[in-house]
C-alpha positions as CSV (number, residue, x, y, z in Angstrom):
1,M,8.7,-61.1,156.3
2,A,10.3,-58.4,158.3
3,N,10.2,-58.7,162.1
4,R,9.9,-54.9,162.8
5,Y,7.1,-52.6,161.9
6,D,6.0,-49.1,162.9
7,Y,2.6,-50.3,163.9
8,I,1.2,-53.7,164.7
9,I,-2.6,-54.1,164.5
10,I,-4.0,-57.1,166.3
11,G,-7.3,-58.0,164.6
12,A,-8.6,-57.3,161.1
13,G,-12.2,-56.5,162.2
14,S,-14.4,-53.5,162.0
15,A,-11.8,-51.2,163.6
16,G,-8.6,-53.0,162.5
17,C,-9.4,-52.7,158.8
18,V,-10.0,-49.0,159.1
19,L,-6.7,-48.5,160.9
20,A,-4.8,-50.5,158.3
21,N,-6.2,-48.3,155.6
22,R,-5.7,-44.9,157.2
23,L,-2.3,-45.6,158.7
24,T,-0.8,-46.8,155.4
25,E,-1.9,-43.6,153.7
26,D,1.5,-42.5,154.9
27,A,3.8,-44.3,152.4
28,G,6.7,-44.2,154.8
29,T,4.8,-46.0,157.6
30,S,5.0,-49.8,157.8
31,V,2.0,-51.7,159.2
32,L,1.5,-55.3,160.2
33,V,-2.0,-56.7,160.7
34,L,-2.4,-60.0,162.5
35,E,-5.7,-61.9,162.1
36,F,-6.5,-65.3,163.4
37,G,-9.2,-65.9,160.8
38,G,-8.8,-66.4,157.1
39,S,-10.3,-65.2,153.8
40,D,-13.7,-63.5,153.6
41,R,-14.2,-64.4,149.9
42,S,-17.1,-66.9,150.5
43,V,-20.3,-66.2,148.8
44,L,-22.1,-66.9,152.1
45,I,-20.3,-63.8,153.5
46,Q,-20.7,-61.6,150.5
47,M,-24.4,-62.2,149.9
48,P,-26.3,-60.0,152.4
49,S,-29.3,-62.3,152.9
50,A,-27.1,-65.2,153.9
51,F,-25.7,-63.5,157.0
52,S,-27.1,-66.1,159.4
53,I,-24.8,-68.8,157.9
54,P,-21.4,-67.2,158.6
55,M,-22.7,-65.9,161.9
56,N,-23.2,-69.5,163.0
57,T,-20.2,-71.2,161.2
58,K,-17.2,-72.1,163.3
59,K,-14.8,-71.3,160.4
60,Y,-15.8,-67.6,160.6
61,N,-17.0,-67.3,164.2
62,W,-15.0,-67.6,167.5
63,R,-18.1,-69.4,168.9
64,Y,-17.8,-67.8,172.3
65,E,-20.3,-68.8,174.9
66,T,-21.3,-67.2,178.2
67,V,-21.2,-69.0,181.5
68,A,-24.6,-70.0,182.9
69,E,-26.4,-66.6,183.1
70,P,-28.0,-66.5,186.6
71,H,-31.0,-64.3,185.6
72,L,-31.8,-66.3,182.5
73,D,-32.7,-69.6,184.2
74,G,-29.0,-70.6,183.9
75,R,-29.0,-70.6,180.1
76,R,-25.6,-70.2,178.3
77,L,-25.8,-67.8,175.4
78,H,-23.9,-67.8,172.1
79,C,-21.7,-64.7,171.7
80,P,-20.7,-64.5,168.0
81,R,-17.5,-62.7,167.1
82,G,-16.0,-62.6,163.6
83,K,-13.0,-64.8,163.0
84,V,-12.3,-63.7,159.4
85,L,-11.0,-60.7,157.5
86,G,-13.5,-58.0,158.2
87,G,-14.2,-59.5,161.7
88,S,-17.7,-59.1,162.8
89,S,-18.5,-56.7,159.9
90,S,-18.2,-59.9,157.7
91,I,-20.7,-62.0,159.7
92,N,-23.1,-59.4,161.2
93,G,-26.6,-58.5,160.2
94,L,-25.3,-55.5,158.1
95,V,-27.4,-53.0,160.0
96,Y,-26.1,-49.4,159.8
97,I,-27.2,-47.5,162.9
98,R,-25.0,-44.8,164.4
99,G,-26.7,-44.3,167.7
100,H,-28.3,-41.1,169.1
101,A,-26.4,-37.9,169.2
102,Y,-26.8,-37.8,173.0
103,D,-25.2,-41.2,173.4
104,F,-21.8,-39.7,172.5
105,D,-22.4,-36.6,174.7
106,E,-23.0,-39.2,177.4
107,W,-19.6,-40.7,176.7
108,E,-18.0,-37.3,177.1
109,S,-19.9,-36.7,180.4
110,L,-18.4,-40.0,181.7
111,G,-14.8,-38.9,181.0
112,A,-14.3,-39.6,177.3
113,K,-12.9,-36.2,176.5
114,N,-13.6,-34.9,172.9
115,W,-15.9,-37.9,172.1
116,G,-19.1,-35.9,172.1
117,Y,-21.4,-35.9,169.1
118,R,-19.9,-32.7,167.6
119,N,-16.5,-34.5,167.6
120,C,-17.8,-37.8,166.2
121,L,-20.2,-36.6,163.5
122,P,-17.3,-35.5,161.1
123,Y,-15.9,-39.0,161.3
124,F,-19.3,-40.7,160.7
125,K,-19.4,-38.6,157.6
126,R,-15.8,-39.2,156.5
127,A,-16.4,-43.0,156.6
128,E,-19.7,-43.1,154.6
129,T,-21.1,-42.8,151.1
130,Y,-24.9,-42.7,151.6
131,K,-26.8,-43.8,148.5
132,F,-29.3,-41.0,148.8
133,G,-26.7,-38.2,149.1
134,G,-24.7,-36.4,151.7
135,D,-26.0,-33.5,153.9
136,D,-25.2,-32.0,157.3
137,Y,-25.4,-35.5,158.8
138,R,-24.6,-38.0,156.1
139,G,-21.4,-38.6,154.1
140,A,-21.1,-38.6,150.3
141,S,-17.5,-39.8,149.6
142,G,-16.4,-42.3,152.2
143,P,-15.3,-45.9,151.8
144,L,-18.4,-47.4,153.5
145,S,-21.5,-47.6,151.3
146,T,-24.9,-47.5,153.0
147,N,-28.4,-47.8,151.6
148,N,-31.9,-49.3,152.3
149,G,-31.5,-52.6,150.4
150,N,-34.6,-53.1,148.3
151,N,-36.2,-49.9,149.4
152,M,-39.0,-51.4,151.5
153,Q,-40.8,-53.0,148.5
154,N,-42.6,-55.5,150.8
155,P,-45.9,-53.9,151.9
156,L,-45.4,-55.0,155.5
157,Y,-42.6,-52.5,155.9
158,G,-44.9,-49.6,155.1
159,A,-47.7,-51.0,157.3
160,W,-45.3,-51.2,160.2
161,V,-44.2,-47.6,159.8
162,D,-47.8,-46.4,159.4
163,A,-48.8,-48.4,162.5
164,G,-46.1,-46.6,164.5
165,A,-47.6,-43.2,163.5
166,E,-51.1,-44.4,164.3
167,A,-49.9,-45.4,167.8
168,G,-48.8,-41.8,168.4
169,Y,-45.1,-41.9,167.4
170,I,-43.0,-39.9,165.0
171,K,-42.2,-40.8,161.4
172,T,-38.5,-40.1,160.8
173,D,-37.0,-39.5,157.4
174,D,-33.5,-40.6,158.6
175,C,-32.8,-42.3,161.9
176,N,-29.1,-41.6,161.3
177,G,-29.7,-38.0,160.6
178,Y,-31.6,-35.1,162.3
179,M,-34.2,-37.3,164.1
180,Q,-33.4,-40.8,165.3
181,E,-36.7,-41.1,167.3
182,G,-39.6,-42.5,165.3
183,F,-40.4,-45.1,162.7
184,G,-38.9,-45.3,159.2
185,A,-36.4,-47.0,156.9
186,M,-33.3,-48.7,158.3
187,H,-30.0,-48.7,156.5
188,M,-27.4,-51.4,155.8
189,T,-23.8,-51.7,154.7
190,V,-24.3,-52.9,151.2
191,K,-22.8,-51.8,147.9
192,D,-24.2,-52.9,144.5
193,G,-25.9,-55.8,146.2
194,V,-22.7,-57.0,148.1
195,R,-21.9,-56.9,151.8
196,W,-19.8,-53.9,152.3
197,S,-17.7,-55.0,155.3
198,T,-14.6,-53.1,156.4
199,A,-12.6,-55.8,154.6
200,N,-14.2,-54.7,151.3
201,A,-14.4,-51.0,152.1
202,Y,-11.0,-50.4,153.8
203,L,-8.7,-53.4,153.9
204,R,-8.7,-54.7,150.3
205,P,-7.8,-51.3,148.8
206,A,-5.0,-50.9,151.4
207,M,-3.6,-54.4,150.6
208,E,-2.4,-53.0,147.3
209,R,0.1,-50.8,149.2
210,P,3.6,-52.1,149.7
211,N,3.7,-50.8,153.3
212,L,0.9,-53.0,154.5
213,T,1.5,-56.7,155.5
214,V,-1.5,-58.8,156.5
215,V,-0.9,-62.2,158.1
216,T,-3.9,-64.5,158.5
217,H,-4.3,-67.6,160.7
218,A,-2.1,-65.8,163.2
219,M,-3.0,-66.3,166.9
220,T,-1.5,-63.5,169.0
221,R,-0.2,-65.1,172.2
222,R,0.7,-62.0,174.1
223,I,1.9,-58.4,173.9
224,L,5.6,-58.0,174.7
225,L,6.6,-55.4,177.4
226,D,9.9,-54.0,178.4
227,G,9.0,-52.7,181.8
228,K,6.0,-50.5,181.1
229,R,6.7,-50.0,177.4
230,T,5.3,-52.1,174.6
231,V,8.0,-53.5,172.3
232,G,6.3,-56.1,170.2
233,V,4.0,-59.1,169.9
234,E,4.3,-62.9,170.0
235,Y,2.0,-64.9,167.8
236,D,1.5,-68.5,166.5
237,Q,1.2,-69.4,162.8
238,D,1.5,-72.9,161.1
239,G,2.6,-74.5,164.4
240,Q,5.4,-72.0,165.0
241,T,5.7,-69.1,167.4
242,H,7.0,-65.8,165.9
243,T,8.1,-62.5,167.5
244,V,7.6,-59.2,165.8
245,Y,8.6,-55.8,167.1
246,C,7.1,-52.3,166.8
247,N,8.9,-49.0,166.3
248,R,5.9,-47.0,167.5
249,E,2.8,-48.7,168.8
250,V,0.8,-51.9,169.1
251,L,-2.9,-51.3,168.4
252,V,-5.3,-53.9,169.9
253,S,-8.5,-54.2,167.8
254,S,-9.6,-57.7,168.8
255,G,-13.1,-56.7,170.0
256,P,-14.9,-56.5,173.3
257,I,-14.1,-60.2,174.1
258,G,-10.7,-60.6,172.4
259,S,-9.1,-57.3,173.5
260,P,-9.5,-57.6,177.3
261,H,-8.6,-61.3,177.0
262,L,-5.3,-60.5,175.1
263,L,-4.4,-57.7,177.6
264,Q,-5.0,-60.1,180.5
265,R,-2.9,-62.9,178.9
266,S,-0.1,-60.3,178.5
267,G,-0.2,-59.6,182.2
268,I,-2.2,-56.3,182.0
269,G,-5.4,-56.4,184.0
270,P,-6.9,-57.0,187.5
271,A,-4.2,-58.6,189.7
272,A,-6.6,-61.0,191.3
273,V,-7.9,-62.2,187.9
274,L,-4.4,-62.7,186.6
275,K,-3.1,-64.5,189.6
276,K,-6.1,-66.9,189.6
277,A,-5.4,-67.7,185.9
278,G,-1.7,-68.3,186.6
279,I,-0.5,-65.2,184.7
280,E,2.4,-63.0,185.9
281,V,1.1,-59.5,186.7
282,R,3.0,-57.0,184.6
283,H,0.6,-54.1,185.1
284,D,-2.3,-54.1,187.6
285,L,-5.2,-52.4,185.7
286,P,-8.5,-53.3,187.5
287,G,-10.9,-52.3,184.7
288,V,-9.7,-54.7,182.1
289,G,-12.5,-57.0,181.3
290,E,-15.0,-55.3,183.5
291,N,-18.0,-53.1,182.5
292,L,-19.0,-55.6,179.9
293,Q,-22.5,-54.9,178.5
294,D,-24.7,-56.0,175.6
295,H,-28.0,-55.3,173.9
296,S,-30.4,-58.1,174.1
297,E,-33.8,-58.7,172.5
298,I,-36.9,-60.9,172.2
299,Y,-39.0,-61.7,169.2
300,I,-42.7,-60.7,169.0
301,Q,-44.2,-62.8,166.2
302,Y,-47.6,-62.8,164.5
303,E,-49.2,-64.9,161.9
304,C,-49.7,-63.0,158.6
305,K,-53.1,-63.2,156.9
306,Q,-51.6,-62.5,153.4
307,P,-49.0,-64.5,151.6
308,V,-46.5,-61.6,151.4
309,T,-43.8,-62.8,153.9
310,L,-40.4,-64.3,153.5
311,N,-41.6,-67.6,155.1
312,S,-42.5,-68.8,151.6
313,K,-38.8,-68.4,150.6
314,M,-37.4,-70.7,153.3
315,G,-37.4,-73.9,151.1
316,L,-34.2,-75.2,149.4
317,F,-35.6,-74.5,145.9
318,A,-36.7,-70.9,146.7
319,K,-33.3,-70.2,148.3
320,A,-31.5,-71.6,145.3
321,L,-33.4,-69.3,143.0
322,I,-32.6,-66.3,145.3
323,G,-28.9,-67.3,145.3
324,L,-28.8,-67.8,141.6
325,R,-30.3,-64.4,140.9
326,W,-27.8,-62.8,143.3
327,L,-24.9,-64.6,141.7
328,L,-25.9,-63.4,138.2
329,F,-27.2,-59.9,138.9
330,K,-26.4,-59.0,142.6
331,D,-30.0,-57.9,143.2
332,G,-33.3,-59.3,144.4
333,L,-33.9,-60.8,147.9
334,G,-30.3,-61.9,148.2
335,A,-29.1,-58.3,148.1
336,S,-30.9,-57.3,151.4
337,N,-30.6,-58.2,155.0
338,H,-34.4,-57.7,155.1
339,F,-34.2,-55.4,158.2
340,E,-35.4,-52.5,155.9
341,A,-37.7,-50.8,158.5
342,G,-37.5,-50.2,162.2
343,G,-38.0,-47.7,164.9
344,F,-36.8,-46.0,168.1
345,I,-39.1,-44.9,170.9
346,R,-38.9,-43.6,174.4
347,S,-40.6,-45.9,176.9
348,E,-41.8,-43.2,179.3
349,Q,-42.2,-39.5,179.5
350,G,-39.2,-37.5,180.7
351,L,-36.6,-39.5,178.7
352,K,-34.8,-37.2,176.4
353,W,-33.9,-39.7,173.7
354,P,-35.1,-43.2,172.8
355,D,-34.3,-46.3,174.9
356,I,-36.2,-49.0,172.9
357,Q,-35.3,-50.1,169.4
358,F,-37.3,-52.2,166.9
359,H,-36.1,-54.3,164.0
360,F,-39.0,-55.3,161.8
361,L,-38.8,-58.4,159.7
362,P,-41.4,-59.7,157.2
363,A,-40.9,-63.3,158.4
364,A,-41.3,-65.3,161.5
365,M,-38.2,-67.3,162.4
366,R,-35.2,-67.3,164.8
367,Y,-32.4,-64.7,164.2
368,D,-30.2,-67.5,162.9
369,G,-32.8,-68.5,160.3
370,D,-33.7,-71.7,162.2
371,K,-37.2,-73.0,162.8
372,P,-39.2,-70.7,160.6
373,F,-43.0,-70.6,161.1
374,K,-44.6,-73.0,158.7
375,G,-47.2,-70.5,157.5
376,H,-46.8,-66.8,156.8
377,G,-45.7,-64.6,159.6
378,F,-43.8,-61.4,160.6
379,M,-42.0,-60.4,163.7
380,V,-40.5,-57.5,165.6
381,L,-37.2,-57.8,167.4
382,T,-37.1,-55.5,170.4
383,G,-35.2,-54.8,173.6
384,P,-34.0,-51.9,175.9
385,N,-31.1,-50.1,174.2
386,K,-29.6,-48.6,177.4
387,P,-29.0,-51.7,179.6
388,K,-27.9,-51.2,183.2
389,S,-26.6,-54.7,183.8
390,R,-22.9,-55.2,183.7
391,G,-20.7,-58.3,183.4
392,H,-17.1,-59.3,182.7
393,V,-14.5,-61.1,180.5
394,R,-11.8,-63.0,182.5
395,A,-8.9,-65.1,181.3
396,R,-8.9,-68.6,182.6
397,S,-5.2,-69.2,181.8
398,A,-2.4,-67.8,179.6
399,D,-3.4,-70.2,176.8
400,P,-4.8,-68.1,173.9
401,Y,-6.8,-71.1,172.6
402,E,-8.8,-71.4,175.8
403,H,-11.8,-69.1,175.7
404,P,-12.2,-66.6,178.6
405,E,-15.0,-66.6,181.1
406,I,-17.8,-64.4,179.7
407,R,-20.7,-63.3,181.9
408,F,-23.0,-60.5,180.9
409,N,-25.3,-60.7,183.9
410,Y,-28.3,-60.1,181.6
411,L,-31.4,-58.8,183.5
412,E,-29.5,-58.4,186.7
413,S,-31.0,-54.9,186.9
414,E,-34.6,-54.4,187.6
415,E,-34.6,-51.5,185.2
416,D,-33.7,-53.9,182.4
417,R,-36.5,-56.3,183.4
418,E,-39.0,-53.5,183.4
419,G,-37.6,-52.4,180.1
420,F,-38.6,-55.7,178.5
421,R,-42.1,-55.6,180.0
422,R,-42.5,-52.2,178.3
423,C,-41.1,-53.6,175.0
424,V,-43.8,-56.3,175.0
425,R,-46.7,-54.1,175.8
426,L,-45.7,-51.2,173.6
427,T,-45.0,-53.4,170.6
428,R,-48.4,-55.1,171.0
429,E,-50.0,-51.6,171.0
430,I,-48.2,-50.7,167.8
431,L,-49.1,-53.9,166.0
432,A,-52.8,-53.5,167.0
433,Q,-53.1,-50.3,164.9
434,P,-55.3,-50.1,161.8
435,A,-52.4,-50.2,159.4
436,M,-51.7,-53.8,160.4
437,D,-55.3,-55.0,160.2
438,P,-55.0,-56.5,156.7
439,Y,-52.0,-58.6,157.8
440,R,-52.2,-59.2,161.6
441,G,-53.3,-62.7,162.5
442,E,-52.8,-64.7,165.7
443,E,-49.9,-63.7,168.1
444,L,-47.4,-66.5,167.9
445,A,-45.0,-65.3,170.5
446,P,-45.1,-64.5,173.4
447,G,-48.7,-65.5,172.8
448,A,-51.9,-63.9,173.9
449,H,-51.9,-65.8,177.2
450,V,-48.7,-63.9,178.3
451,Q,-50.0,-60.8,180.1
452,T,-48.8,-60.3,183.6
453,D,-45.4,-59.0,184.7
454,E,-44.6,-62.5,186.0
455,E,-45.6,-64.1,182.7
456,I,-43.7,-61.6,180.6
457,D,-40.6,-62.0,182.8
458,A,-40.7,-65.8,182.5
459,F,-41.0,-65.5,178.7
460,V,-38.1,-63.1,178.5
461,R,-35.9,-65.3,180.8
462,A,-36.5,-68.3,178.5
463,N,-36.3,-66.6,175.1
464,M,-34.2,-63.5,175.4
465,E,-31.1,-63.6,173.1
466,S,-28.0,-61.4,172.6
467,T,-28.3,-58.8,169.9
468,M,-24.6,-59.3,169.5
469,H,-23.6,-55.8,170.5
470,P,-21.0,-56.4,173.3
471,C,-18.9,-53.5,174.3
472,G,-17.4,-51.6,177.3
473,S,-14.8,-54.1,178.5
474,C,-11.8,-51.8,178.1
475,R,-13.7,-48.6,179.0
476,M,-12.4,-45.2,178.0
477,G,-12.3,-42.6,180.8
478,E,-10.3,-40.9,183.5
479,D,-11.2,-42.7,186.7
480,D,-9.4,-45.7,188.3
481,M,-11.6,-48.3,186.5
482,A,-10.9,-46.8,183.0
483,V,-8.6,-48.9,180.9
484,V,-7.7,-46.3,178.2
485,D,-7.6,-42.5,178.2
486,S,-9.4,-40.3,175.7
487,E,-6.7,-41.0,173.1
488,L,-7.3,-44.7,173.6
489,R,-3.8,-45.2,175.2
490,V,-3.7,-48.0,177.8
491,R,-3.3,-46.3,181.1
492,G,0.2,-46.8,182.5
493,I,1.7,-48.5,179.5
494,Q,3.6,-46.8,176.7
495,G,3.1,-47.6,173.0
496,L,-0.2,-49.5,173.5
497,R,-3.7,-48.6,172.5
498,V,-7.1,-50.4,172.4
499,I,-9.2,-49.3,169.4
500,D,-12.6,-51.1,169.1
501,S,-16.0,-51.2,170.8
502,S,-14.5,-52.5,174.0
503,V,-13.6,-48.8,174.8
504,F,-17.2,-47.6,174.6
505,P,-18.2,-46.3,178.1
506,T,-21.9,-47.2,177.4
507,E,-23.9,-48.8,174.7
508,P,-24.9,-46.4,171.9
509,N,-28.6,-46.4,171.0
510,G,-28.5,-48.9,168.1
511,N,-26.2,-51.4,166.4
512,L,-22.5,-51.1,167.0
513,N,-20.7,-51.5,163.6
514,A,-21.2,-47.9,162.5
515,P,-19.9,-46.3,165.8
516,T,-17.0,-48.8,165.8
517,I,-15.9,-47.7,162.3
518,M,-16.3,-44.0,163.4
519,L,-14.2,-44.6,166.4
520,A,-11.4,-46.2,164.3
521,E,-11.6,-43.3,161.8
522,R,-11.0,-40.8,164.5
523,A,-8.5,-43.0,166.3
524,S,-6.4,-43.2,163.1
525,D,-5.9,-39.4,163.3
526,L,-4.9,-39.6,167.0
527,V,-2.4,-42.4,166.3
528,R,-0.9,-40.5,163.4
529,G,-0.6,-37.3,165.5
530,R,-2.7,-35.4,162.9
531,R,-5.1,-32.6,163.7
532,T,-8.5,-34.2,164.2
533,L,-11.4,-33.0,162.1
534,E,-13.1,-29.8,163.2
535,P,-16.1,-30.4,165.5
536,V,-19.4,-29.7,163.9
537,D,-22.5,-28.3,165.6
538,V,-25.9,-29.4,164.1
539,E,-29.4,-29.5,165.4
540,V,-30.5,-32.7,167.0
541,G,-34.2,-33.7,166.7
542,L,-36.1,-34.3,169.9
543,A,-39.8,-35.0,170.5
544,A,-41.4,-31.6,171.2
545,N,-43.1,-32.9,174.4
546,W,-40.5,-35.3,175.6
547,E,-40.6,-34.0,179.1
548,T,-44.3,-34.5,179.6
549,A,-45.4,-37.3,177.2
550,Q,-44.2,-40.7,176.1
551,R,-45.4,-40.2,172.5
552,T,-46.5,-37.3,170.3
553,G,-50.2,-37.6,171.2
554,A,-51.7,-39.0,168.0
555,P,-54.9,-41.2,168.4
556,L,-54.2,-44.7,169.8
557,R,-56.5,-47.6,169.2
558,N,-57.6,-48.9,172.6
559,V,-56.3,-52.5,173.0
560,S,-56.1,-54.9,175.9
561,V,-52.5,-55.9,176.5
């Protein structure tokens, strides 16, 4: 293997695979990808319904864990990150949600120049092939295939959407299109029944090109600097340390935990943090590892009065039949992540765009598939989508095998605590509507006895979990705490960029895989020095009475919550 490349990409995840594909479109450009994980060929990765297994398997997951979270009764939370080709796109829940248009305008208002929705939309479209056809909002010829799984065949999905309308909310035809707000189908990254990770969509086709080299089981130790210029990378593989050099740039795509950790191990970060970890300060950049944020959620579960839920499919024999059908035909329950319906609402009047998200699941269990309800049940996963609490990622030493200190400070903000109270009460209202009457049984969690603010707060502290959407730890912007500029170049260092969700200034209003892929698509043009796609102005759907009402005003069944 050569020891000099034009570009070195660190991490073959949601962003790194996109970069590998787009940069090697130039036949005269040599690209090296370093990935600590291995192959993604496992059936447990490729079968959509099995996602909880790789998400909780050490072979495919970094198994990061937070320190004791002070506002969660001292609990330590699992923070899954993909350690495999495709990164987290190979172990995630496959949900395809772009975020609200105004999330990206918010980025621009915070200093991320030319990252408004009009700049991002063309790249969302370039990335995607939407099963139901392209339009002003959706793509029709991109590498990433998206659809609705089994098209909401289970009757509980339709009942959930109808209940949302009965509770006074909008029905939306496409939460990734004109109108995010409302209730409707959710989309997933699946093609012909197979998980369509960035490894499948972007990396595997690019690996046929002679100008791309992919090295797996490669642990990047540090980025090599000559003064303030990046010259290469040092990495371990098979018990040996190797050095490779770059002609142009090193592109860090190691994710919101791995990217700040690598920068810090390389001497780039807050001087006090580096000195405490025993790392030589090469470039004092105070924002590295700060501004860490994450979506979090709780489960609201009910017993189901009809035997139509997935709880009957939790036994070994039923799972074997699902797996066999998927192996033979790539269809059936194995071809879906089962998050086929959801919703986005505003929690109070005066909010311009939604701040609460719902994932509806026709089963009652934990997110990792553990401890399913013994009878039939369904649940709603919900949480505030614009968290105010902020945390950090901090290296403990220069050892790449020692995990960093991770602290999200979940629920530090009173706004976040109030957001969860609203999530509980508004979800109960929705599930109390007539459309759910044929199905709704006893409330299993939090339980009917949980009513007061104090009782809800206690339930949330004890049961809240990460939605696995960390971001923001290498924030893009122009102020002193920004880590990268609007072209994703590390401030003060030549030849080094960070390209992944760590650069997001704030959480988008939804799951993060889609906006991370969009970011890498646009970044690839910036890196190549190509003219970026022309901005596109489209209408953005808003509730007509958003300034004066929390919902559209349809009749609401009176319930005690």
